[in-house]
C-alpha positions in Angstrom: 0.0 0.0 0.0 1.5 3.4 -1.0 2.6 5.7 1.6 0.0 8.6 2.2 1.4 12.0 1.8 0.4 14.8 4.1 -2.8 16.5 2.9 -2.7 20.3 3.3 -6.2 20.6 4.7 -6.2 17.8 7.2 -4.9 18.5 10.5 -2.4 16.0 11.5 -2.8 16.2 15.3 -4.7 17.6 18.1 -2.2 20.6 18.3 -2.6 21.3 14.5 -4.4 24.4 13.2 -6.0 24.0 9.7 -6.7 27.5 8.8 -5.7 30.9 10.1 -5.7 34.5 8.6 -2.4 35.1 6.8 -2.8 38.4 5.6 -5.4 40.9 4.2 -5.0 42.1 0.7 -6.9 44.5 -1.7 -8.2 43.9 -4.7 -7.4 46.7 -7.6 -9.8 48.2 -10.1 -8.5 45.6 -12.7 -9.5 42.8 -10.2 -5.8 42.0 -9.2 -4.4 41.4 -5.9 -0.8 40.6 -4.5 0.0 37.7 -2.2 2.5 39.1 0.2 6.0 37.9 0.0 5.8 36.0 3.3 2.8 34.1 2.4 4.4 33.3 -1.0 7.5 32.0 0.7 5.5 29.8 3.1 3.6 28.2 0.5 6.6 27.9 -2.0 4.8 29.9 -4.5 7.0 31.0 -7.2 6.7 33.3 -10.4 4.8 31.0 -13.0 3.2 28.7 -10.5 -0.5 28.0 -11.5 -3.1 28.2 -8.7 -6.8 26.6 -8.6 -9.4 29.0 -7.5 -12.0 27.3 -5.5 -15.3 28.7 -4.4 -17.4 27.3 -1.8 -21.2 28.6 -2.2 -23.8 29.4 0.3 -27.3 30.2 -1.1 -26.1 30.8 -4.5 -22.8 33.1 -3.8 -19.4 32.4 -3.1 -18.5 32.8 0.6 -15.1 31.7 0.5 -12.3 31.5 -2.1 -9.2 29.2 -1.7 -6.1 29.1 -3.7 -4.3 25.6 -4.2 -1.0 25.0 -6.2 -2.5 23.4 -9.3 -0.2 20.4 -9.0 -1.3 19.6 -5.5 -4.9 19.9 -6.4 -4.7 17.5 -9.0 -3.1 14.9 -6.7 -5.8 15.7 -4.4 -8.7 15.2 -6.7 -7.4 11.9 -8.0 -7.2 10.7 -4.6 -10.6 11.7 -3.7 -12.5 10.8 -6.7 -10.3 7.7 -7.6 -12.1 5.2 -5.3 -15.6 6.6 -6.3 -14.7 6.3 -10.0 -13.5 2.8 -9.6 -16.7 1.9 -7.4 -19.1 3.2 -10.5 -17.1 1.3 -12.9 -16.9 -2.0 -10.9 -19.2 -4.7 -12.3 -20.2 -7.3 -9.4 
């Protein structure tokens, strides 16, 4: 069985904290914003990296926006959906 990698959003112990306010940024008139240098460094985000924009909706409106490095997001989706797809395709 392959060794599981640490998932970003999953707390790894009782002392772990899943989420925190890292910084506050402003969206300019063109819809752009800057990720602070400290945040980019902590997340190892470099120029040219692709980020998936994920929204959570409540009553038809986006109430939460998350950024996930695209290469990590693809692996997470395969991990989450793989078993479900296998189950759907299974013929007993």
